[in-house]
C-alpha positions as CSV (number, residue, x, y, z in Angstrom):
1,M,151.3,47.1,57.1
2,L,147.5,47.4,55.5
3,Y,144.4,45.6,57.0
4,T,141.5,44.8,55.1
5,V,138.1,45.7,56.8
6,K,137.3,42.2,58.0
7,E,140.9,42.3,59.6
8,V,140.1,45.3,61.2
9,S,136.8,44.1,62.3
10,E,138.5,41.5,64.1
11,L,141.2,43.6,65.9
12,S,138.9,46.2,67.0
13,G,135.5,44.4,67.7
14,V,133.7,46.9,65.4
15,T,131.7,45.4,62.9
16,I,132.1,45.7,59.3
17,K,128.7,47.3,58.6
18,A,129.9,50.0,61.0
19,L,133.1,50.5,59.5
20,H,131.5,50.8,56.0
21,H,129.2,53.6,57.8
22,Y,132.2,55.3,59.3
23,H,133.5,55.4,55.6
24,K,130.5,56.6,54.2
25,I,130.2,59.7,56.6
26,G,133.6,60.6,56.3
27,L,134.5,59.7,59.8
28,L,137.1,56.7,59.2
29,L,138.4,56.9,55.8
30,P,140.5,53.8,54.5
31,A,144.4,54.2,53.7
32,E,143.5,53.1,50.1
33,I,140.9,51.0,48.1
34,S,142.7,47.9,46.1
35,E,142.2,47.5,42.6
36,A,139.4,44.9,43.6
37,G,137.8,47.4,45.6
38,Y,138.7,46.4,49.0
39,R,138.9,48.7,51.9
40,L,142.8,49.0,53.1
41,Y,143.6,50.6,56.5
42,G,147.1,51.3,57.9
43,T,148.5,52.3,61.4
44,A,147.1,55.8,61.3
45,E,143.4,54.5,60.7
46,L,143.7,52.2,63.4
47,E,144.9,54.8,65.9
48,R,141.8,57.0,64.7
49,L,139.6,54.0,65.1
50,Q,141.0,54.0,68.8
51,H,140.0,57.6,69.2
52,I,136.4,57.1,67.9
53,L,136.0,54.2,70.4
54,F,136.9,56.0,73.2
55,Y,134.5,58.8,72.1
56,R,131.8,56.3,71.8
57,E,132.5,54.9,75.0
58,M,131.5,58.4,76.3
59,D,128.2,58.2,74.2
60,F,129.2,61.0,71.8
61,P,127.3,61.0,68.8
62,L,129.3,60.3,65.5
63,E,128.6,63.7,64.0
64,E,130.1,65.2,67.0
65,I,133.0,63.0,67.2
66,K,133.7,63.9,63.6
67,V,133.9,67.9,64.6
68,L,136.1,66.8,67.8
69,M,138.5,65.0,65.7
70,E,138.7,67.8,63.0
71,E,139.4,70.2,65.7
72,T,142.1,68.3,67.4
73,L,144.4,66.5,64.6
74,E,147.7,65.7,67.1
75,R,147.4,62.2,68.6
76,R,148.8,63.0,72.1
77,G,146.7,66.1,72.4
78,M,143.7,64.3,71.6
79,L,144.6,61.2,74.1
80,L,145.2,63.8,77.1
81,Q,141.6,65.4,76.0
82,Q,140.0,61.8,76.2
83,E,141.9,60.9,79.2
84,K,140.5,64.4,81.1
85,L,136.9,63.4,79.7
86,L,137.0,59.7,80.9
87,M,138.4,60.8,84.3
88,D,135.3,63.5,84.6
89,R,132.9,60.8,83.6
90,A,134.4,58.2,86.4
91,D,134.1,61.2,88.9
92,R,130.6,61.9,88.0
93,L,129.7,58.2,88.1
94,K,131.2,58.0,91.7
95,A,128.9,61.2,92.5
96,I,126.0,59.5,91.0
97,L,126.6,56.2,92.8
98,K,126.4,58.4,96.0
99,T,123.2,59.8,95.2
100,L,121.8,56.1,95.6
101,R,121.4,56.5,99.0
102,T,118.5,58.6,98.6
103,S,116.6,55.6,97.0
104,L,117.8,52.4,98.0
105,T,117.8,50.5,101.1
106,R,118.3,46.9,102.2
107,T,116.3,43.9,100.6
108,E,115.6,40.6,101.9
109,E,116.9,37.7,100.1
110,G,114.4,35.7,98.3
111,R,111.4,38.2,99.2
112,R,110.0,41.0,97.4
113,M,109.7,43.9,99.4
114,E,107.0,46.3,98.9
115,P,107.9,50.2,97.6
116,Q,107.0,51.6,101.1
117,D,109.3,49.1,102.8
118,L,112.0,50.0,100.6
119,F,112.2,53.5,101.9
120,K,111.0,53.6,105.0
121,G,112.4,55.9,107.4
122,F,115.0,55.0,110.5
123,E,115.5,56.5,113.8
124,S,119.1,56.2,114.2
125,E,122.5,56.5,111.9
126,E,123.0,53.1,112.7
127,E,119.9,51.9,111.6
128,W,120.4,53.7,108.2
129,K,123.9,52.0,108.0
130,D,122.4,48.6,108.7
131,A,119.8,49.3,106.1
132,L,122.6,50.2,103.5
133,A,125.1,47.4,104.3
134,E,124.1,45.1,101.6
135,Q,123.9,47.6,98.8
136,N,127.3,49.5,100.2
137,Q,129.2,46.1,100.1
138,H,127.9,45.5,96.7
139,L,129.3,49.0,95.4
140,K,132.5,48.6,97.3
141,E,133.3,45.0,96.1
142,R,132.0,45.7,92.4
143,Y,133.1,49.6,92.1
144,D,135.4,50.3,95.0
145,V,133.0,52.9,96.1
146,D,132.2,53.5,99.9
147,L,128.8,55.4,100.6
148,L,129.3,55.5,104.3
149,E,133.1,56.0,104.7
150,S,133.4,59.9,105.1
151,E,130.6,61.7,106.4
152,P,128.1,60.9,109.1
153,V,124.4,59.9,107.9
154,D,122.0,62.7,108.6
155,V,119.0,61.0,109.6
156,P,116.4,63.4,109.2
157,S,117.6,64.4,105.7
158,M,117.9,60.9,104.7
159,N,114.5,60.1,105.8
160,E,113.0,63.0,103.8
161,Q,114.9,62.0,100.9
162,A,113.8,58.6,101.0
163,R,110.1,59.6,101.6
164,E,110.7,61.8,98.3
165,A,112.1,58.8,96.6
166,A,109.4,56.5,97.3
167,A,107.0,58.7,96.2
168,F,108.6,59.3,92.9
169,M,109.2,55.6,92.3
170,A,105.9,54.7,93.1
171,G,104.6,57.4,90.6
172,M,106.9,56.2,87.7
173,A,105.7,52.7,88.6
174,N,102.0,53.8,88.2
175,A,102.8,55.5,85.0
176,L,104.3,52.6,83.4
177,K,101.3,50.4,84.7
178,M,98.8,53.0,83.2
179,G,100.5,52.9,80.0
180,I,101.4,56.3,80.0
181,K,104.4,57.2,77.5
182,H,108.0,57.4,78.8
183,D,107.7,60.9,77.2
184,D,104.5,62.2,78.3
185,A,104.5,65.6,80.1
186,R,103.4,64.1,83.3
187,V,106.4,62.1,83.4
188,R,108.6,64.9,82.5
189,D,107.1,67.2,85.3
190,S,107.8,64.1,87.8
191,I,111.1,64.0,86.9
192,R,111.7,67.7,86.7
193,D,110.3,67.9,90.6
194,H,112.7,65.1,91.7
195,L,115.6,66.6,90.2
196,R,114.8,69.8,92.0
197,F,114.3,68.2,95.2
198,M,117.8,66.7,94.5
199,N,119.3,69.9,94.0
200,E,117.5,71.4,97.0
201,Q,119.3,68.7,99.2
202,G,122.8,69.8,97.8
203,H,123.5,67.1,95.3
204,S,124.1,69.1,92.3
205,F,121.9,66.5,90.1
206,T,121.3,67.3,86.4
207,A,119.3,65.9,84.1
208,A,122.2,64.2,82.2
209,D,123.4,62.9,85.8
210,F,119.8,61.3,86.1
211,A,119.9,59.8,82.5
212,D,123.6,58.3,83.7
213,Q,122.0,56.9,86.9
214,T,119.2,55.1,85.3
215,K,122.0,53.5,82.7
216,F,123.6,52.4,85.4
217,F,120.6,50.8,86.9
218,L,120.4,48.7,83.8
219,S,123.9,47.5,84.0
220,D,124.0,46.7,87.4
221,D,122.5,43.4,88.8
222,F,121.8,44.4,92.2
223,H,119.9,47.6,91.3
224,L,118.3,46.2,88.2
225,R,116.8,43.6,90.5
226,M,115.6,45.8,93.0
227,L,113.9,48.1,90.5
228,E,112.3,45.0,88.5
229,G,111.3,43.7,91.8
230,Q,109.0,46.7,92.1
231,Q,107.6,46.7,88.7
232,T,108.5,44.8,85.9
233,G,110.0,47.0,83.0
234,L,110.6,49.7,85.6
235,A,114.1,50.2,85.0
236,Y,113.8,50.3,81.4
237,Y,111.0,52.9,81.5
238,L,113.0,54.9,84.1
239,H,115.9,55.1,81.9
240,A,113.7,55.6,78.5
241,A,112.0,58.7,80.7
242,A,115.4,60.1,81.6
243,E,116.9,60.2,78.3
244,A,113.9,61.8,76.8
245,Y,114.1,64.1,79.5
246,A,117.6,65.0,79.4
247,H,117.2,65.5,75.4
248,L,114.9,68.2,76.2
249,T,117.0,70.1,78.7
């Protein structure tokens, strides 16, 4: 059975314009073109499109997807490869979520908190657990991730990380208010210093991890509200800055 480009678009959710572009760059060729000039796709093309969408879900650029698919022609092998990539991504996301404890604390419902209150230090493990309770409950319910389930809270380390995170976020918010571009050298230096600190604390946090974390902030209402409550547009500015920095490293 052959499908028109309109039918493939409806099946896959990929726009007709995108399918035309995939054809143009040689990424997804139709099985045949009818006498009337219509692109027609068969089962093999639908399976290839599925692979393309798996790679796109992992933010691979189209040119890289084309190379990867030329290197791995057998469908089972490609599915296994994509399964591993997705599992690695899931593991990395869990690791990124755990680093949120360095920059997040409790919010009081209906009241905007000042930046210094968002990251204040606590005197005991119980105070930190209480501070993280709302955010931790959100992560457990939505992502099945528990920040507090395994290791005890190192209170001095948490306070030090919270102070650094507060200073970093305040600096980013100030840069946004001053109209400093997200790819300015001063912003890059701030991100570099923040990542260096994170790694010194044993988090193995790369520029790509940071970009993924900021992307997560944009997609998650809880964290988006927290950042936007500190400074309107901060979540989007932070993500743009992280992406720009990751592309340079």
